[in-house]
C-alpha positions in Angstrom: 74.2 122.4 126.8 77.6 122.4 127.8 78.7 118.9 126.9 76.6 119.6 123.1 79.8 122.8 123.1 82.4 120.9 124.1 81.7 118.1 121.3 80.2 120.7 118.7 84.0 122.9 120.0 86.0 119.8 119.6 84.4 119.3 115.9 85.3 122.5 114.9 89.0 122.3 116.2 89.2 119.0 114.4 88.3 120.7 110.8 90.0 123.4 111.7 93.2 121.3 111.6 92.2 119.1 109.1 91.6 121.8 106.6 95.2 123.3 108.0 96.6 119.4 106.4 95.0 119.7 103.8 96.6 123.2 102.9 99.8 121.9 103.3 100.1 119.5 101.2 99.0 121.9 98.5 97.2 119.8 96.0 93.8 121.2 96.3 92.8 123.5 93.3 95.8 122.4 91.1 95.2 120.9 87.8 95.1 117.3 87.3 98.0 115.0 87.0 99.0 112.0 85.1 99.8 109.4 88.4 96.1 110.4 89.8 94.3 109.7 86.6 96.3 106.3 86.1 94.8 105.5 89.8 91.7 107.0 88.8 91.6 105.1 85.5 92.5 101.4 87.5 89.6 102.5 89.9 86.7 102.6 87.1 88.1 99.4 84.8 88.8 97.5 88.1 85.5 97.9 89.9 83.4 97.8 86.0 81.6 101.6 86.5 81.9 104.1 83.6 83.1 107.6 86.0 85.7 107.5 88.7 87.1 110.5 91.0 89.6 111.5 93.6 88.3 114.4 95.4 89.8 116.9 97.8 87.0 118.7 100.9 87.7 122.0 101.0 85.7 124.4 103.3 83.3 125.1 101.2 84.3 123.3 98.1 85.1 119.8 96.7 87.4 119.4 94.0 87.9 117.6 91.4 91.6 116.2 91.5 91.2 113.2 88.5 87.6 113.0 86.7 87.0 110.0 84.3 84.4 109.3 82.8 82.7 112.7 83.3 84.5 116.7 82.8 83.6 118.5 86.0 85.6 120.6 88.1 85.0 121.8 91.6 81.5 121.5 93.1 80.2 123.1 96.2 80.9 120.5 99.4 77.0 121.0 100.3 76.2 118.8 96.8 79.0 116.1 97.5 78.9 112.6 98.7 82.3 113.3 99.3 81.6 115.3 102.2 80.1 112.3 103.8 82.6 109.6 103.3 85.5 111.9 105.0 83.3 111.0 108.1 85.0 107.9 109.2 87.9 106.0 108.0 86.0 103.0 106.2 84.0 102.7 102.7 80.7 104.3 102.3 78.6 102.7 99.7 75.2 104.1 98.4 73.7 101.7 96.7 70.9 104.0 95.4 71.0 106.9 96.0 67.4 107.9 94.5 65.8 105.7 97.4 68.4 107.1 100.0 66.8 110.2 101.4 70.6 112.3 102.3 70.6 112.1 98.3 67.3 111.6 96.7 67.0 115.1 95.7 70.9 115.7 95.2 71.9 118.0 91.6 74.5 115.6 91.2 71.8 112.6 91.4 68.6 114.1 89.3 70.9 116.2 86.8 73.9 115.3 85.4 76.1 113.4 86.0 73.1 110.9 87.4 74.6 109.4 90.0 72.4 106.0 91.6 75.3 104.1 93.1 78.2 105.8 95.0 81.2 103.7 96.4 84.1 106.4 98.6 87.2 105.4 100.2 88.9 108.5 102.6 92.2 109.8 101.9 94.4 109.3 105.3 97.2 110.9 106.0 99.4 109.8 108.6 98.3 112.9 111.2 94.9 110.5 110.5 93.1 113.3 108.9 90.7 112.4 105.9 91.3 114.4 103.5 89.0 114.0 100.4 88.4 110.4 99.0 89.0 108.5 95.6 85.3 107.1 94.1 83.4 105.5 92.0 80.3 106.3 90.3 77.4 104.6 88.1 74.1 106.1 86.8 72.4 102.6 87.4 71.5 101.2 91.0 74.1 98.4 92.1 75.5 96.5 94.8 79.4 96.6 96.1 81.1 93.4 97.8 83.4 93.3 100.2 86.4 92.1 98.3 85.5 95.1 96.0 85.4 97.5 99.4 89.2 96.2 100.0 89.7 97.2 96.2 88.8 100.8 96.7 90.3 101.0 99.8 93.9 99.6 98.6 93.6 101.9 96.0 92.9 105.1 98.1 95.3 104.4 99.9 98.2 103.7 97.1 96.3 107.5 95.8 97.4 108.6 99.2 100.7 107.5 99.1 101.2 110.1 95.5 99.6 112.3 97.4 102.3 112.4 99.7 105.0 112.2 97.3 103.3 115.0 95.4 104.4 116.6 98.7 107.6 115.8 99.4 108.9 117.3 95.7 110.8 120.6 97.5 108.7 123.1 96.7 109.7 126.5 96.5 106.7 127.1 99.2 108.5 125.1 101.1 111.5 126.6 100.9 110.6 129.7 101.2 109.5 128.7 104.9 112.6 127.0 105.6 114.8 129.7 104.7 112.7 132.6 106.5 112.2 129.9 109.4 116.0 128.8 109.3 117.2 132.3 109.5 118.8 132.4 105.9 119.0 134.7 103.4 116.5 134.3 100.4 115.0 136.3 97.5 112.8 135.6 95.2 113.4 137.6 91.6 109.9 138.0 89.0 110.8 137.3 85.2 112.1 140.9 84.4 114.7 140.3 87.1 113.8 142.7 90.0 113.4 141.2 93.2 110.0 141.0 94.4 110.2 138.9 97.5 112.1 139.7 100.4 112.8 138.1 103.5 114.3 140.2 107.2 118.1 137.8 106.7 118.8 139.0 103.5 118.1 142.3 105.4 120.8 141.9 107.2 122.9 140.3 105.4 123.2 142.8 102.8 122.3 145.7 104.5 119.5 147.2 102.8 116.7 147.6 103.7 113.4 145.5 103.2 111.8 148.5 101.1 115.2 149.3 99.1 115.5 145.4 98.3 112.9 145.1 96.4 112.4 146.2 92.9 115.8 145.8 92.8 118.1 143.5 90.3 119.0 140.7 92.2 122.6 141.6 89.4 123.3 144.3 91.8 123.3 142.0 95.1 124.7 138.7 93.6 127.5 138.5 90.8 126.9 136.5 87.3 129.7 133.3 87.6 132.2 133.2 85.0 130.1 131.8 83.1 128.5 135.0 83.2 125.0 133.1 84.0 123.0 136.1 85.3 119.3 136.2 86.9 117.7 136.1 83.1 119.8 133.1 82.2 118.5 131.4 85.6 115.3 132.1 85.6 115.4 130.6 81.9 116.4 127.8 83.4 114.3 126.7 85.9 110.8 128.4 83.8 110.3 124.8 82.5 111.1 123.2 85.3 108.0 120.6 86.1 108.5 121.5 90.3 110.1 123.3 92.2 113.1 121.4 92.1 116.4 123.1 94.0 119.4 123.1 93.0 123.1 122.1 93.1 124.6 125.0 95.7 127.0 126.6 93.8 129.3 129.9 94.6 128.5 133.3 93.7 130.0 136.8 95.1 127.5 138.6 97.3 127.7 142.6 96.9 126.7 144.3 100.3 125.6 147.9 101.0 129.4 149.1 102.4 130.9 147.3 98.7 132.4 144.0 101.1 132.5 141.4 98.4 131.6 138.0 100.2 131.6 134.2 98.9 128.0 132.6 99.3 126.5 129.8 98.1 122.8 129.9 96.4 120.4 127.3 96.0 118.4 128.6 93.0 115.0 126.8 92.4 111.6 127.8 90.3 109.3 130.8 91.7 105.7 131.2 90.1 106.0 134.9 90.3 102.9 137.2 90.0 105.0 139.2 86.7 105.5 135.4 85.3 108.2 131.8 86.2 110.7 133.0 88.0 113.4 132.2 90.7 113.6 132.3 94.5 117.8 132.6 95.4 119.4 131.1 99.2 122.5 132.3 100.2 124.3 131.0 102.9 127.9 132.9 103.4 130.8 130.2 103.0 133.3 131.8 105.8 130.2 131.1 108.1 129.4 127.5 106.8 133.1 126.8 107.5 133.0 128.3 110.7 130.6 126.0 111.8 131.4 123.1 109.9 134.8 123.5 111.9 133.2 123.6 115.3 131.3 120.6 114.6 134.3 118.4 114.0 135.9 119.9 117.0 135.4 117.9 120.5 133.3 119.9 123.3 135.7 119.7 125.7 139.4 121.2 124.1 140.2 123.3 121.0 142.1 120.0 120.1 141.6 118.0 116.9 138.0 115.8 117.4 139.8 112.1 116.3 143.4 113.7 119.0 140.5 113.9 121.6 138.4 111.2 121.3 141.8 109.3 121.9 143.2 110.9 124.3 139.5 111.1 126.5 139.2 107.3 126.0 142.7 106.4 127.0 142.9 108.4 130.1 139.3 106.6 131.2 140.6 103.3 130.6 143.3 104.0 132.0 141.5 105.4 135.2 140.0 100.9 135.8 137.0 103.2 134.0 134.6 101.3 132.0 133.8 104.5 129.2 131.3 103.7 126.6 131.6 104.7 123.3 128.6 104.9 120.8 128.9 106.0 117.4 125.4 107.4 116.3 124.4 108.1 112.4 121.4 109.5 111.0 119.6 107.3 108.9 119.0 108.4 105.4 121.1 111.9 105.2 122.0 110.9 101.8 118.9 110.8 100.7 117.5 113.7 102.5 120.7 116.0 100.8 119.8 114.5 97.2 116.6 115.2 97.8 116.5 118.9 99.4 120.1 120.3 98.6 123.4 119.8 101.1 122.5 122.8 103.0 119.6 121.4 104.6 121.3 118.1 105.8 123.9 120.6 107.0 121.7 122.5 108.7 119.8 118.8 110.6 123.2 117.4 111.6 123.8 120.7 113.0 120.6 120.5 114.8 121.0 116.7 115.9 124.7 118.2 117.6 122.4 121.0 119.2 120.1 118.4 120.9 122.2 115.8 121.8 124.2 118.1 123.8 121.3 119.1 125.3 119.9 116.2 126.3 122.6 114.3 127.3 125.0 117.1 129.7 126.9 114.1 131.5 128.7 113.1 128.3 132.7 113.2 128.7 132.9 114.0 124.7 129.9 114.4 122.0 131.9 114.9 118.2 130.9 114.6 114.5 133.3 111.6 114.1 132.7 111.9 110.3 130.7 113.0 107.2 127.4 111.4 108.9 128.4 110.7 112.2 128.5 111.5 115.8 131.3 109.9 118.9 129.9 110.3 122.1 131.4 109.3 125.6 130.4 108.8 129.0 133.2 108.0 131.5 131.4 105.1 133.6 128.5 102.5 133.2 127.4 99.5 134.9 127.8 97.2 132.0 125.8 96.1 128.5 122.5 96.9 130.8 123.0 100.4 130.8 125.6 100.6 128.3 121.5 99.5 126.0 119.4 102.1 128.3 121.9 104.9 127.0 121.5 103.8 124.0 117.7 103.7 124.1 118.0 107.4 125.2 120.0 108.6 122.8 117.9 106.9 119.6 114.7 108.8 121.1 116.3 111.5 121.5 116.5 111.3 117.8 112.4 110.6 117.9 111.3 114.5 117.5 110.4 116.2 114.7 112.8 118.6 113.0 110.9 121.2 112.8 112.5 123.4 109.7 109.0 126.1 109.2 106.5 124.5 106.8 108.3 121.0 106.4 108.6 118.9 109.0 111.4 116.2 109.1 111.6 112.8 110.9 115.1 111.3 111.1 116.4 107.7 113.0 119.5 107.1 114.0 122.1 104.1 113.1 124.0 103.3 117.1 126.9 100.6 117.9 128.5 100.8 121.2 131.5 99.5 122.8 132.5 99.5 126.7 135.8 99.8 127.7 137.6 96.5 129.5 135.1 94.8 127.9 135.0 95.1 124.3 138.2 97.1 124.1 141.8 97.8 126.3 142.5 101.2 124.3 141.1 103.6 122.7 141.7 102.8 118.9 140.5 99.0 119.8 137.2 100.5 121.6 136.5 102.7 118.2 137.4 99.9 116.0 134.8 98.5 117.6 132.0 100.4 117.9 132.4 100.7 114.2 131.5 97.4 114.1 129.1 97.5 115.9 127.4 100.4 113.9 128.2 99.1 110.4 126.5 95.7 111.7 123.8 97.8 112.3 123.3 99.9 108.8 124.2 96.7 107.0 120.8 95.7 108.5 119.0 98.4 107.3 119.6 101.1 109.9 117.8 102.1 112.4 118.5 100.2 115.0 121.1 99.7 117.9 123.6 96.7 119.0 126.5 96.5 120.8 130.0 94.9 119.8 130.7 91.6 120.3 133.9 88.9 118.4 131.3 87.8 116.5 130.5 91.2 114.3 134.6 91.3 113.6 134.3 87.1 112.8 131.8 88.0 110.1 133.4 90.9 108.7 136.3 88.7 108.3 134.4 86.2 106.6 132.7 88.6 104.0 136.3 90.4 103.2 137.3 86.7 102.7 133.6 86.4 100.4 135.3 89.0 98.4 139.1 87.9 97.9 136.5 84.5 96.7 134.5 86.2 94.2 137.7 88.2 92.3 139.4 84.9 92.4 136.1 83.8 90.5 135.9 86.6 88.2 139.7 85.7 86.9 139.2 81.6 87.0 136.0 82.0 85.0 133.9 80.7 87.6 130.5 82.1 86.9 128.0 81.0 84.5 125.0 82.6 82.8 121.5 80.3 82.5 118.4 81.5 80.8 115.0 81.3 81.5 112.8 82.0 78.6 109.6 84.7 78.2 107.1 83.2 76.5 104.1 85.0 74.7 100.9 83.9 76.4 98.7 83.6 73.1 101.1 81.1 71.7 103.4 80.1 73.8 106.4 81.2 71.6 109.8 81.9 73.4 109.8 85.9 72.3 113.0 86.2 75.3 115.0 85.6 78.3 116.0 86.4 81.5 119.7 86.0 82.2 120.5 84.5 86.1 123.5 84.2 87.2 125.4 81.1 89.1 128.5 80.5 90.9 130.5 77.2 89.2 132.2 77.3 92.9 135.3 74.9 92.5 134.0 73.1 96.1 131.0 74.1 96.8 129.1 73.4 93.1 126.9 75.5 91.4 126.1 77.7 93.3 122.0 79.6 92.8 122.2 83.7 93.1 120.9 84.2 97.0 124.0 81.9 98.0 126.1 84.8 96.8 124.8 87.9 95.5 124.1 89.8 98.4 128.3 89.6 99.4 128.4 90.9 95.1 125.3 93.8 96.0 127.3 94.5 99.4 130.9 94.4 98.2 133.2 96.0 95.8 133.0 93.2 93.2 129.7 94.4 92.4 131.0 97.4 89.7 133.3 94.4 88.0 130.6 91.4 88.0 128.1 93.8 86.5 129.9 94.4 83.5 130.8 90.4 82.7 127.3 89.9 82.9 126.1 92.4 80.9 129.0 91.6 78.4 128.4 87.9 79.1 124.8 88.2 77.8 125.3 90.3 74.6 128.0 87.3 73.8 125.0 84.6 74.1 123.0 87.0 72.2 125.3 87.1 69.1 126.2 83.3 69.1 122.5 82.7 68.8 122.0 85.0 65.8 125.9 82.4 64.2 123.2 79.8 64.8 120.6 81.4 62.8 118.1 81.1 65.9 115.1 83.2 66.2 115.3 87.0 67.3 114.8 87.2 71.2 115.7 89.5 73.8 117.7 89.1 76.7 116.6 90.9 79.8 120.0 91.2 82.4 119.3 93.0 86.2 121.5 95.9 87.5 123.6 96.0 90.1 123.0 99.5 92.0 126.4 99.9 91.9 126.1 99.7 87.8 123.0 102.2 88.7 125.0 104.4 89.8 128.0 104.7 86.9 128.2 107.3 84.8 130.5 104.2 82.8 127.2 102.3 82.2 125.7 104.2 78.6 129.0 104.1 76.7 130.0 100.3 78.2 126.2 99.3 76.2 126.9 101.2 73.4 130.2 99.5 73.7 128.8 96.4 74.1 126.0 97.1 71.8 128.4 98.2 68.6 131.1 95.5 69.2 128.5 92.1 69.4 126.5 94.4 66.3 123.5 93.9 68.3 120.4 95.7 67.7 119.5 98.3 71.2 115.7 96.3 71.4 117.3 93.1 72.1 118.7 94.3 75.4 116.4 95.3 78.6 117.9 96.5 81.9 115.9 95.3 84.6 115.5 97.1 87.5 114.6 96.5 91.4 113.0 98.7 93.6 116.2 98.8 95.8 117.9 100.7 92.8 114.4 102.6 92.9 115.1 104.4 95.9 118.0 105.1 95.2 116.5 108.4 93.7 120.5 108.8 91.4 119.7 111.5 88.9 122.9 110.4 87.2 121.2 106.6 87.0 117.9 107.7 85.7 119.8 110.3 83.3 121.7 107.2 82.1 118.5 104.9 81.6 116.1 107.6 80.0 119.1 108.0 77.4 119.7 104.2 76.9 116.0 104.1 76.7 116.1 106.5 74.5 118.6 104.7 71.9 116.0 101.5 72.0 117.2 99.1 74.7 114.3 98.4 77.5 114.0 98.8 80.9 112.2 96.4 82.9 111.0 97.3 86.8 111.3 94.2 88.4 109.4 92.8 90.9 106.6 95.0 90.3 103.9 95.3 93.0 106.0 94.7 96.3 107.4 97.4 97.4 106.8 101.1 98.6 108.6 102.6 95.3 106.8 101.0 92.7 104.2 103.7 91.4 106.5 106.3 92.0 108.8 104.5 90.1 106.4 104.5 87.4 106.5 108.4 87.2 110.5 108.5 87.3 111.3 106.1 85.6 112.0 105.1 81.8 109.8 102.1 81.9 109.1 100.4 79.0 108.2 96.7 81.1 106.5 95.5 84.3 107.0 92.4 85.6 104.5 91.6 87.9 106.3 89.8 91.3 105.9 86.2 91.6 104.2 86.3 94.7 101.0 87.7 93.3 101.0 84.7 90.8 101.3 82.2 93.4 97.9 82.3 94.8 96.0 84.3 92.5 93.6 81.8 92.0 92.9 81.0 95.8 93.8 84.7 97.8 91.0 87.8 95.6 93.3 89.4 97.1 96.1 88.7 95.1 94.2 88.5 92.1 92.3 92.2 92.6 95.9 93.9 93.0 96.9 91.6 89.9 94.1 93.0 87.9 94.8 96.4 88.5 98.2 96.3 87.5 98.1 95.5 84.1 95.3 97.6 84.0 97.6 100.4 85.5 100.7 99.1 82.7 98.4 98.4 79.1 97.0 102.0 80.2 100.5 102.6 80.0 101.5 101.3 77.0 104.0 99.3 79.0 104.5 95.6 78.4 103.7 93.5 80.8 105.4 89.8 82.1 104.2 87.9 85.1 106.9 86.1 87.2 106.1 82.2 88.7 103.8 81.4 86.1 103.7 77.0 87.3 100.6 75.7 86.9 98.4 76.1 82.7 95.7 77.5 85.6 97.5 80.7 86.3 98.2 80.6 82.3 95.1 80.9 81.6 93.6 82.9 84.4 96.6 85.6 83.7 95.4 86.1 80.2 92.0 86.9 81.1 93.2 89.4 82.5 95.1 91.2 79.9 98.6 90.1 80.6 100.4 89.4 77.1 103.5 87.7 78.7 104.9 84.9 80.9 107.6 83.3 82.7 108.0 80.3 84.9 108.8 76.5 85.7 105.4 75.6 83.8 108.1 77.1 80.9 111.4 76.1 81.6 113.3 76.2 84.3 116.8 78.3 84.2 119.0 76.4 81.4 122.4 76.8 80.4 122.6 78.5 77.0 123.3 75.0 74.9 120.2 73.8 76.2 118.5 77.1 75.6 120.0 76.7 72.2 118.4 73.3 71.7 115.2 74.9 72.9 115.3 77.5 70.5 115.9 75.0 67.3 113.0 73.4 68.7 110.6 75.6 68.6 111.8 76.8 65.1 111.8 73.6 63.9 107.7 72.8 65.1 106.6 76.8 64.0 108.4 75.7 60.5 106.5 72.3 60.3 103.1 74.1 61.6 103.4 76.7 58.8 104.2 74.0 56.6 101.5 72.1 57.1 98.9 74.8 56.5 101.1 76.1 53.5 99.9 72.2 52.2 96.2 72.3 53.6 95.9 75.9 51.9 97.1 74.9 48.5 
């Protein structure tokens, strides 16, 4: 009896935790969204069933976040098939519900939607909780293969990733909890401009009681600023926001109860108030921020500036024949964190890091901010490189503990480079420079790692510098070339576009392929000038083909990340199109997952403007990375280019075939053009045509060729087409 009671208590506790996790995602009970409908529609199409649903299992009900093929919003949990699905991590299949004793009398079976067949895959969070299911339903009994189970499970994982992405969109609920837990003043203002919610830090800051603040006008506390942006104006700005997006911080003057006027930094977001759409405002005291930042920029050992202290202490330790070790520790992803949640959140995390490091390493000689996102940590003496690595691992582990900011918990990682006195330098400047070399190498490798300095790092840095000089010379001496690979219609084989691919005609090494130099371009100062050259050369070639009376085709050009971020992108392309007298739809800009992960709002704005002008926007190598599905939501895409990795084994690997079919179906449903890359055989082409893909690119049609060779190819195609049309005309007449 005791064992049963304990087991029952465990089950109750697990369900309570599951419901808490579901509540944390704040998705149950919300309206349908395009991203989830697209996944459910893909499941129905891929698995050839009339109905597909994405469900969330609450305490007493089943909520349908997406319902394809049946208009239904919720059911009691007691009649839910998906309640059984979330009992395990595997796909649950009911081949014929009419003869299954669990469901034979279920109203979903004996009445609408008359479910006979059911298959569901659980939606599993990173913490292992099952929130609901992605399921497919048919009105007739049927079997379900292992390949179909795998496809449904993969789509459920994609759906869960979108649920997680949705939660990461910084909501006003998260903002309120964050401000409350971190002690930041927060006021929430209703549509009428009156304060409806206020936290205790705000009461303490303004010197008013909570009761006094509620019902006051925000404009009595915070100035409208030089542009006259009062509460009504701010509410109007945020009224039509699609999410609770937080504004970039800006400064205002706050008036306290004693009449004191204090400069504050405020961040504003949308807030769904009881009286209508309002705003939530978080305040930070500018003077307090400056004092806090200054304290972080100084050494813990003295009141001198950090650089002076760091150099002085290191020189003394080296001179005393000790073996000091200098660690440069960088918080990974700080820029993205600030872009997503605001700079004030980034500052708070950095302050938490400083506190954590001081608490965890009390014997350190120095712990100080070295740069905007780097910390310098010095220990006076180590036994050698092995001991240095052990300390570095402890530093790295100190970041593994989550940063609990109330309703939002952030996970961070660190990049660490270090140098040891006498082994890697005889002076403080040498140690600082060499630790920086090591840190830079970790970050270039993707971050979240540890590296001790060695001489090879300096050599590589010198080599990279030499490569940048070579690239500068190559651009000046006109050594770059554009080659073009055709994109053809899978229905009739006609060329409708080309992708421009850069090559380097090196004076001593010959013709270099992109893999031989593009990483150096992207990672250095030459990415912008070479990127602009590529765009201009492609447009010039288009104009040349037109002058030769070639058939009209479009050209696709890959963007570098630096171009995506540049505010020159739109005016540069507008100027190019005007100078070469080109229609916008003849130019296609290709972006990669690297660019998608930047989450740069300036870049997204630029691409949207260009798309609205008629320029085409393609997502290259689609399906290979984490950003692919979310990019369908935020990027103004017109084209998906399916990665060659799926096409290569599409005839032999069932998983590649299933995924490719799903991606083509999704692309078609979203009214995007689809181009399959890497087609090498007629059999691959035929299979892709059956799947509904309209365009292809690969060695089956042509390797990348020069502009002159492409002119010959286009001319031959035009001649053959003319001859074919002439024969048809003669036959008809």
